[in-house]
C-alpha positions in Angstrom: 22.0 80.5 -1.5 18.6 79.8 -2.9 16.3 77.2 -1.4 15.5 75.5 -4.7 19.2 75.2 -5.7 20.1 74.1 -2.2 17.4 71.5 -1.9 16.5 70.3 -5.4 19.5 70.9 -7.6 22.1 69.8 -5.0 19.9 66.9 -3.9 19.3 65.6 -7.4 23.0 65.8 -8.2 24.0 63.8 -5.0 21.2 61.3 -5.5 22.4 60.5 -9.1 26.1 60.7 -8.3 26.6 63.7 -10.6 28.7 66.8 -10.7 27.1 70.2 -9.9 28.6 73.2 -11.7 27.5 76.5 -10.3 27.7 79.3 -12.8 29.0 82.6 -11.6 27.5 84.5 -14.6 24.4 86.6 -14.3 21.2 86.4 -16.5 21.7 90.0 -17.7 22.8 91.4 -21.1 26.2 92.3 -19.5 26.6 89.3 -17.1 25.6 86.5 -19.5 29.1 86.4 -21.1 30.5 84.3 -18.3 27.5 81.9 -18.5 28.0 81.5 -22.3 31.8 80.9 -21.7 30.9 78.2 -19.2 28.4 76.6 -21.4 30.9 76.4 -24.3 33.3 74.5 -21.9 30.8 72.3 -20.0 28.1 70.3 -21.6 25.4 69.8 -19.0 23.0 66.8 -18.7 20.4 68.9 -16.9 20.4 72.7 -17.2 18.7 75.0 -14.7 18.3 78.8 -15.2 15.8 81.6 -14.8 13.7 82.8 -17.8 15.9 85.8 -18.4 19.0 83.5 -18.6 17.3 81.3 -21.2 16.3 84.4 -23.1 20.0 85.6 -23.2 21.3 82.1 -24.1 18.7 81.6 -26.9 19.7 85.0 -28.4 23.4 84.0 -28.3 22.7 80.6 -29.9 21.1 82.2 -32.9 24.6 83.0 -34.2 26.9 81.0 -31.9 27.1 77.4 -33.3 29.8 76.4 -30.8 27.5 77.3 -28.0 24.7 75.3 -29.6 26.9 72.2 -30.0 28.2 72.3 -26.5 24.8 73.0 -24.8 23.0 70.3 -26.7 25.7 67.7 -26.7 24.5 65.9 -23.6 21.5 67.8 -22.2 18.4 65.7 -21.4 16.3 68.4 -19.7 16.0 72.1 -19.1 14.3 73.6 -16.0 13.4 77.2 -15.3 11.9 78.8 -12.2 11.6 82.2 -10.6 9.2 83.7 -13.2 7.4 82.7 -16.4 9.3 81.8 -19.6 7.8 83.6 -22.5 6.4 81.4 -25.3 8.5 83.1 -28.0 11.7 82.3 -26.1 10.5 78.8 -25.5 9.7 78.4 -29.2 13.1 79.7 -30.3 14.8 77.3 -27.9 12.8 74.4 -29.4 13.6 75.4 -32.9 17.3 75.7 -32.2 17.3 72.3 -30.5 15.6 70.7 -33.4 18.1 72.3 -35.8 21.0 71.2 -33.7 20.1 67.7 -32.4 16.9 66.9 -34.3 14.6 67.1 -31.3 13.2 69.3 -28.6 14.6 69.1 -25.1 12.1 68.5 -22.4 11.4 71.6 -20.3 10.3 71.4 -16.6 9.0 74.1 -14.3 6.8 74.6 -11.3 5.6 77.0 -8.6 7.0 77.4 -5.1 8.9 79.7 -2.8 11.3 79.6 0.0 8.4 78.9 2.4 7.4 75.8 0.5 11.0 74.3 0.3 11.3 74.4 -2.6 8.2 73.7 -4.8 4.5 72.8 -4.5 3.8 72.1 -8.2 5.7 70.7 -11.1 5.0 70.7 -14.8 6.8 67.5 -15.9 5.2 66.1 -19.0 7.6 66.8 -21.8 6.2 68.3 -24.9 2.8 69.2 -23.5 3.7 72.1 -21.2 3.8 75.6 -22.5 4.4 79.1 -21.2 2.2 79.8 -18.2 1.8 76.2 -17.0 2.7 75.5 -13.4 1.8 71.8 -13.3 0.2 69.6 -10.8 0.7 69.4 -7.0 3.7 67.5 -5.7 2.9 64.4 -3.7 1.4 65.3 -0.3 0.7 68.9 -1.3 -2.8 70.3 -1.2 -3.8 73.3 -3.2 -6.6 75.7 -2.5 -7.8 78.3 -5.0 -9.3 81.5 -3.4 -10.9 84.5 -5.1 -8.8 87.6 -4.2 -9.2 91.1 -5.7 -10.7 89.9 -9.0 -8.1 87.2 -9.4 -7.5 83.7 -8.0 -4.8 83.2 -5.4 -3.2 79.8 -5.0 -2.5 78.5 -1.5 -0.6 75.5 -0.3 -0.6 73.0 2.6 1.7 70.1 2.9 4.7 68.5 4.6 7.1 70.8 2.7 5.4 74.0 3.7 7.1 75.8 6.6 5.3 75.7 10.0 5.8 79.5 10.5 8.3 82.3 10.6 11.0 81.9 13.3 10.0 83.9 16.4 7.5 85.9 14.5 4.0 84.7 15.6 2.2 87.7 14.1 3.7 87.2 10.7 3.0 83.5 10.9 -0.7 84.1 11.8 -1.0 86.5 8.7 0.8 83.9 6.4 -1.8 81.1 7.0 -5.5 81.0 6.5 -8.0 79.5 8.9 -7.5 76.0 7.4 -3.7 76.1 7.6 -3.0 76.9 3.9 0.0 79.1 3.3 -1.2 82.4 1.6 1.2 82.8 -1.4 -0.2 86.0 -2.8 0.4 84.4 -6.3 -2.4 84.7 -8.8 -3.2 81.7 -11.1 -5.8 80.7 -13.6 
């Protein structure tokens, strides 16, 4: 189980009285066939995947018009996490959506990890986010930017950030700075 899927995706489904379909395909060249089969059968209203999954789906939709029709039939939003979505894949997805339904589908993303259950930032404004954007802090989350090895590390503090590692005081001490911000090790600009 993944903390984002378990907290966010399940929670948003329950809150809205929806149905959650969990795809057993994989976002790889060989494993995507099951995902594509599922998407031809089920038209989601919100669709979540990792960037590699979107890359494979976009490639398939270039020639698979049944997949296009099914995926875009009801979808109101896409969301990716786990890595950055490349701008060329994003642009192709927008182009295919415009060709199929006459408009782009809003894309959401953010930055978080298991220790921040599940996210600390979200990029939510449809149409204005692009590849590389991580958004703004979630309510109650504080962000600290720290120079580190020629880059800028992002650190988080807030009610969703774990208090520490279970029975691992040394790891916990290493994970937080002197002000109580969780050291992500993630570089941002």
